[in-house]
C-alpha positions as CSV (number, residue, x, y, z in Angstrom):
1,X,194.0,94.2,256.9
2,X,194.9,97.4,255.1
3,X,196.6,95.5,252.3
4,X,193.6,93.5,251.4
5,X,191.5,96.7,251.2
6,X,194.0,98.1,248.9
7,X,194.3,95.0,246.7
8,X,190.3,95.0,246.3
9,X,190.7,98.9,245.2
10,X,193.3,97.9,242.6
11,X,191.6,94.7,241.4
12,X,187.8,95.8,241.0
13,X,188.3,98.3,238.1
14,X,190.7,95.8,236.3
15,X,187.9,93.0,236.5
16,X,185.0,95.3,235.5
17,X,187.2,96.5,232.5
18,X,188.0,93.1,231.4
19,X,184.4,92.0,231.5
20,X,183.4,95.1,229.5
21,X,185.9,94.3,226.9
22,X,184.7,90.5,226.6
23,X,181.3,92.0,226.2
24,X,182.0,94.0,223.3
25,X,183.9,91.5,221.7
26,X,181.1,89.0,222.0
27,X,178.9,91.6,220.5
28,X,181.1,92.6,217.5
29,X,181.5,89.0,216.9
30,X,177.7,87.9,216.8
31,X,175.9,90.8,214.8
32,X,172.0,90.7,214.8
33,X,170.7,89.0,211.5
34,X,167.7,89.9,209.6
35,X,165.7,87.2,208.1
36,X,164.6,88.3,204.5
37,X,161.3,87.1,203.4
38,X,160.2,87.4,199.9
39,X,157.3,89.8,199.7
40,X,153.9,88.3,199.1
41,X,152.4,88.0,195.7
42,X,148.9,87.5,197.1
43,X,146.5,90.3,196.7
44,X,146.2,92.8,199.4
45,X,143.2,94.4,198.2
46,X,139.5,92.9,197.0
47,X,137.4,94.8,194.7
48,X,134.0,94.7,193.0
49,X,134.4,94.6,189.3
50,X,131.9,94.8,186.6
51,X,132.5,93.5,182.8
52,X,132.2,96.3,180.2
53,X,129.4,95.4,177.5
54,X,128.4,97.9,174.9
55,X,124.4,98.5,174.9
56,X,122.1,100.8,173.4
57,X,121.6,103.3,175.8
58,X,118.5,105.7,176.0
59,X,119.6,109.1,177.3
60,X,117.6,110.9,179.9
61,X,118.5,114.4,180.4
62,X,117.3,116.1,183.6
63,X,116.2,119.6,184.1
64,X,114.3,122.0,186.6
65,X,111.4,124.6,186.0
66,X,108.6,126.4,187.5
67,X,104.8,125.5,186.2
68,X,103.2,128.2,184.3
69,X,99.7,128.5,182.6
70,X,100.2,128.3,178.7
71,X,96.8,130.7,178.5
72,X,96.5,133.4,181.1
73,X,94.1,136.5,181.0
74,X,92.8,139.3,183.0
75,X,89.1,139.6,183.0
76,X,88.1,143.4,182.5
77,X,84.7,144.6,182.7
78,X,83.4,146.2,179.5
79,X,80.4,148.2,180.8
80,X,79.4,149.8,184.1
81,X,77.1,148.7,186.7
82,X,76.6,147.3,190.2
83,X,77.4,143.5,190.7
84,X,74.5,141.6,191.4
85,X,75.5,138.0,191.2
86,X,78.6,136.2,191.5
87,X,79.1,132.3,190.4
88,X,79.9,130.0,193.3
89,X,82.8,129.1,191.4
90,X,84.3,133.0,191.1
91,X,86.8,132.3,193.6
92,X,90.7,131.9,193.9
93,X,91.2,128.2,192.9
94,X,87.6,127.7,191.4
95,X,87.1,125.8,188.2
96,X,84.5,126.8,185.5
97,X,83.8,126.0,182.1
98,X,83.8,128.0,178.6
99,X,80.6,130.0,178.5
100,X,79.7,130.0,182.3
101,X,78.6,133.1,183.5
102,X,81.0,134.3,186.1
103,X,79.5,137.8,187.3
104,X,76.1,139.4,186.5
105,X,75.8,143.4,186.6
106,X,72.5,145.3,187.0
107,X,71.2,145.6,183.4
108,X,68.3,147.8,184.1
109,X,69.9,151.0,182.6
110,X,71.2,148.7,179.6
111,X,67.6,147.4,178.8
112,X,66.2,151.1,178.7
113,X,68.6,151.9,176.2
114,X,67.9,149.0,174.0
115,X,64.2,150.2,174.2
116,X,65.1,153.8,173.4
117,X,67.2,152.4,170.5
118,X,64.4,150.2,169.2
119,X,62.3,153.3,169.3
120,X,64.5,155.4,167.2
121,X,64.9,152.8,164.5
122,X,61.3,152.4,164.4
123,X,61.0,156.3,163.5
124,X,63.7,156.0,161.1
125,X,62.2,153.0,159.0
126,X,58.9,155.2,159.0
127,X,60.5,158.1,157.7
128,X,62.4,155.9,155.0
129,X,59.2,154.4,154.2
130,X,57.5,158.1,153.6
131,X,60.5,159.3,151.5
132,X,60.4,156.0,149.5
133,X,56.5,157.1,148.9
134,X,57.5,160.6,147.8
135,X,60.3,159.7,145.6
136,X,57.8,157.3,143.9
137,X,55.4,160.0,143.2
138,X,58.0,162.8,142.2
139,X,59.1,160.3,139.5
140,X,55.4,159.5,138.7
141,X,55.0,163.5,138.2
142,X,58.0,164.2,136.3
143,X,57.2,161.2,133.6
144,X,53.7,163.2,133.4
145,X,54.8,166.8,133.1
146,X,58.4,166.5,132.4
147,X,58.1,166.7,128.4
148,X,60.5,163.8,128.1
149,X,63.6,165.3,129.6
150,X,65.9,163.6,132.0
151,X,65.2,164.6,135.7
152,X,67.7,165.5,138.2
153,X,68.3,163.6,141.5
154,X,66.9,166.6,143.6
155,X,63.6,166.6,141.4
156,X,63.2,162.7,142.1
157,X,64.1,163.3,145.8
158,X,67.0,160.9,145.9
159,X,68.9,162.7,148.5
160,X,66.2,162.8,151.0
161,X,65.6,159.0,150.6
162,X,69.4,158.4,151.1
163,X,69.1,160.7,154.3
164,X,66.2,158.4,155.4
165,X,68.1,155.3,154.8
166,X,71.2,156.4,156.6
167,X,68.9,157.2,159.6
168,X,67.8,153.4,159.5
169,X,71.4,152.4,159.4
170,X,72.5,154.3,162.4
171,X,69.6,153.4,164.2
172,X,70.4,149.8,163.5
173,X,73.9,150.3,164.5
174,X,72.8,151.8,167.8
175,X,70.4,149.1,168.6
176,X,73.2,146.4,168.0
177,X,75.5,148.6,170.2
178,X,73.1,148.7,173.2
179,X,72.2,145.3,172.7
180,X,75.9,144.2,173.0
181,X,76.2,146.4,176.2
182,X,73.4,144.6,177.7
183,X,75.3,141.2,176.7
184,X,78.3,142.3,178.4
185,X,76.3,143.1,181.7
186,X,76.7,139.0,181.9
187,X,80.7,138.2,182.4
188,X,81.1,134.9,180.4
189,X,84.3,132.6,180.8
190,X,86.0,132.7,177.4
191,X,87.5,129.2,177.9
192,X,87.4,126.4,180.4
193,X,89.8,127.6,183.1
194,X,90.4,128.5,186.7
195,X,90.4,131.4,189.0
196,X,94.0,132.5,189.9
197,X,92.9,135.7,191.9
198,X,89.6,137.7,192.2
199,X,89.5,141.3,192.5
200,X,85.8,142.4,192.9
201,X,82.7,140.8,194.6
202,X,78.9,141.1,195.0
203,X,77.5,144.6,195.7
204,X,80.6,146.5,194.2
205,X,79.7,149.2,191.7
206,X,82.5,148.9,188.8
207,X,83.2,151.0,185.7
208,X,84.3,149.9,182.4
209,X,87.8,148.6,182.3
210,X,87.5,147.6,186.0
211,X,89.8,144.6,186.5
212,X,87.7,141.6,187.8
213,X,90.0,138.6,187.9
214,X,92.9,136.8,186.7
215,X,92.1,133.6,185.3
216,X,94.1,130.8,183.3
217,X,93.0,127.9,180.9
218,X,93.3,124.4,182.2
219,X,93.7,122.5,179.0
220,X,97.7,122.9,179.2
221,X,100.4,124.1,181.5
222,X,103.8,124.6,180.7
223,X,107.4,124.4,182.2
224,X,110.2,126.5,180.8
225,X,113.3,124.1,181.1
226,X,117.1,125.0,180.5
227,X,119.1,122.5,178.8
228,X,122.8,122.2,179.4
229,X,125.0,123.0,176.2
230,X,126.7,119.4,176.8
231,X,123.4,117.9,176.5
232,X,122.1,119.5,173.6
233,X,123.6,117.1,171.0
234,X,121.6,114.1,172.6
235,X,118.4,116.0,172.5
236,X,115.4,115.3,170.5
237,X,114.5,119.2,169.8
238,X,111.4,120.2,168.3
239,X,112.6,122.8,166.1
240,X,110.4,125.0,163.7
241,X,111.0,126.4,160.5
242,X,109.5,129.0,158.1
243,X,108.2,126.7,155.4
244,X,104.9,126.2,153.4
245,X,101.6,125.3,155.2
246,X,101.6,122.0,153.4
247,X,105.0,121.0,154.9
248,X,104.4,122.2,158.3
249,X,101.2,120.2,158.2
250,X,103.2,117.1,157.4
251,X,105.7,117.9,160.1
252,X,103.1,118.3,162.4
253,X,102.3,114.8,161.9
254,X,105.9,113.7,162.4
255,X,106.2,112.7,166.2
256,X,109.7,111.3,165.7
257,X,111.1,114.9,166.9
258,X,108.8,115.0,170.0
259,X,110.4,114.1,173.4
260,X,108.6,112.7,176.2
261,X,109.0,114.0,179.9
262,X,108.4,112.8,183.2
263,X,107.7,115.7,185.4
264,X,107.9,115.3,189.1
265,X,107.7,116.9,192.5
266,X,107.8,116.2,196.3
267,X,105.9,119.1,197.2
268,X,102.7,117.2,198.5
269,X,104.1,113.5,198.4
270,X,105.6,112.0,195.4
271,X,103.9,113.7,192.3
272,X,104.2,112.6,188.8
273,X,102.8,113.8,185.5
274,X,103.4,112.9,182.0
275,X,104.1,115.5,179.4
276,X,106.3,116.3,176.1
277,X,108.6,119.0,174.9
278,X,106.6,121.1,172.5
279,X,108.9,123.8,171.3
280,X,112.3,125.4,171.5
281,X,112.8,129.0,172.2
282,X,114.2,131.1,169.5
283,X,117.1,132.4,171.4
284,X,119.7,131.5,173.8
285,X,119.1,133.1,177.4
286,X,121.5,136.0,177.7
287,X,121.8,135.4,181.5
288,X,122.6,131.8,181.7
289,X,123.9,131.3,178.1
290,X,121.5,128.2,177.8
291,X,119.0,127.0,175.4
292,X,115.3,126.8,176.7
293,X,112.9,124.2,175.8
294,X,109.1,124.0,177.0
295,X,107.2,121.2,178.3
296,X,103.6,120.8,178.2
297,X,101.3,118.7,180.4
298,X,97.8,118.2,178.8
299,X,94.7,118.5,180.9
300,X,96.7,118.3,184.0
301,X,93.4,118.6,186.2
302,X,91.8,115.7,184.8
303,X,91.9,112.5,186.8
304,X,91.7,110.1,183.4
305,X,95.1,111.8,182.4
306,X,97.0,112.8,185.7
307,X,96.6,111.1,188.9
308,X,97.6,112.3,192.4
309,X,97.5,116.0,193.8
310,X,96.8,118.6,191.5
311,X,99.8,120.5,190.0
312,X,100.1,124.2,191.3
313,X,100.8,127.3,189.3
314,X,104.5,128.5,190.3
315,X,105.4,125.0,191.5
316,X,109.2,124.1,191.6
317,X,109.3,120.7,189.6
318,X,112.0,118.3,188.4
319,X,111.7,117.2,184.6
320,X,113.4,114.0,183.1
321,X,113.6,114.5,179.7
322,X,114.1,111.4,177.0
323,X,116.9,112.2,174.9
324,X,118.4,110.1,171.9
325,X,119.4,106.7,171.8
326,X,123.4,106.1,171.8
327,X,123.9,103.0,169.9
328,X,126.7,100.3,171.2
329,X,127.8,102.6,174.3
330,X,130.0,102.0,176.9
331,X,128.0,102.9,180.0
332,X,129.6,103.0,183.5
333,X,128.4,104.5,186.9
334,X,129.9,108.0,187.2
335,X,130.9,107.0,190.9
336,X,133.8,104.8,189.2
337,X,135.2,107.8,187.8
338,X,138.2,109.9,189.8
339,X,138.6,113.7,189.3
340,X,136.6,113.4,186.1
341,X,139.4,111.8,184.3
342,X,140.5,108.4,185.0
343,X,139.0,105.0,186.4
344,X,140.7,101.6,187.4
345,X,140.2,98.5,186.0
346,X,141.7,95.0,186.5
347,X,143.9,93.5,184.2
348,X,146.0,90.0,185.0
349,X,145.1,90.5,188.7
350,X,146.6,93.7,188.5
351,X,145.1,97.1,189.1
352,X,145.6,99.6,186.2
353,X,144.7,103.2,186.0
354,X,143.2,104.2,182.6
355,X,142.5,107.6,181.4
356,X,139.0,108.1,180.1
357,X,137.2,110.4,177.7
358,X,133.6,111.1,178.5
359,X,130.8,111.7,175.8
360,X,128.2,112.5,178.1
361,X,127.7,112.4,182.0
362,X,124.8,113.0,184.3
363,X,124.8,112.4,188.1
364,X,124.7,108.7,188.1
365,X,125.7,107.1,184.4
366,X,128.5,108.2,182.2
367,X,129.3,107.4,178.5
368,X,132.9,106.5,177.7
369,X,133.8,107.3,173.9
370,X,137.7,106.7,174.8
371,X,140.2,104.9,177.1
372,X,138.1,101.7,177.6
373,X,136.8,98.9,175.5
374,X,134.1,95.9,175.7
375,X,135.4,93.2,178.2
376,X,137.2,95.5,180.4
377,X,136.8,94.8,184.2
378,X,135.9,98.1,185.3
379,X,136.5,98.6,189.4
380,X,133.3,99.9,191.3
381,X,135.0,99.8,194.6
382,X,136.0,103.2,195.9
383,X,140.0,102.9,196.0
384,X,141.3,106.6,196.5
385,X,144.9,107.0,195.3
386,X,146.1,103.4,194.5
387,X,149.3,102.9,192.4
388,X,148.9,101.0,189.2
389,X,150.2,97.2,189.3
390,X,148.9,96.9,192.8
391,X,147.8,92.9,192.9
392,X,143.9,92.8,193.5
393,X,141.4,90.0,193.9
394,X,137.9,90.4,192.3
395,X,135.2,89.8,194.9
396,X,133.5,86.5,194.2
397,X,136.2,84.7,192.4
398,X,138.6,82.0,193.6
399,X,142.5,82.8,193.9
400,X,144.5,81.8,191.2
401,X,146.9,78.9,191.5
402,X,150.0,81.4,190.8
403,X,149.2,83.4,194.0
404,X,151.1,82.8,197.4
405,X,148.7,82.0,200.5
406,X,150.2,84.5,203.1
407,X,150.7,83.0,206.5
408,X,148.7,85.2,208.3
409,X,145.0,85.9,206.7
410,X,145.2,89.5,207.1
411,X,144.6,90.8,203.7
412,X,142.8,94.3,203.8
413,X,139.4,94.5,202.0
414,X,138.6,98.0,200.9
415,X,135.0,98.9,201.4
416,X,132.9,101.2,199.1
């Protein structure tokens, strides 16, 4: 029994060792094999493209500005008195027409001054007539008693006559002055406009040079618009020159250099006004180092010209300015440009990276002047960083015969 146990202790390690060696020989004699499969030539990316075609492109330059009145004034009183009457339109936001009486002052003192001046003038005229009669009598007396000698001015009473005439002229001027003061007791609108802010009201006693109201004309409003330096070559700027009147008149009739502008705001819903660029400022702004142009909206408060809500002074607006037309331009979406310098095109079913040079760009479109040509298939799909030479398929086109269909339909599609 003890011998059997000893045999087991000896044979068991030997068996384990033999089995281990046999397994190692099997593993070494039968190494694992890799089944090499040729990479699929089928496109792994599907993209959306557009074929580039030259076109005549109308440049639209965008800018921003604040609405200001073209004509703005401060009404001052030119005479003193108590305000007896105020027009219904004399209030903030009120409209008025040229010649409307906005304020009336108590004019009784001024009427009295007119009568006093009239009386003084009548007295002066009487004195003039008397001196005229004395001068005629003196001349007749000298002709009768002067023995043919030449009389002097004092003998003929010419100085006295001129003094009486001066009194008449002074009386007439005084009468005109007090009549003017009487007229100025009625504050008349100098133009058709609107009240921006009023400072006085009925019952108030005012003196000369009292500020009555701030007003502005409603025939035009203007917006000062900055133009980026890169946009200047493509703008039609109404520059002015110091020339003869005849040449200036001819230039005024030339509308080829006038740019139309669409002005919009979303302050009170979608508001749109039509305007035009009327002038260019004479200097570059020192702060922004940009040139400013001035857009003008004609009759902004007239429903025949402009529909919708009325424009407000100080309102912030967006302006789309019509620039020049670029002939045979290659226009691409700005979203197709990566890092502002390159795009992707599809050439022979392969993705190719192209460096481009831009002539002009806004938020949505760009004009390419170098790097692309007519007929190129521009990739519109957003790709990120992709190597040139990557096989691609154009969405909507059938797969070419050369491409190998993969065993599993797992081609990834890159979405925009």
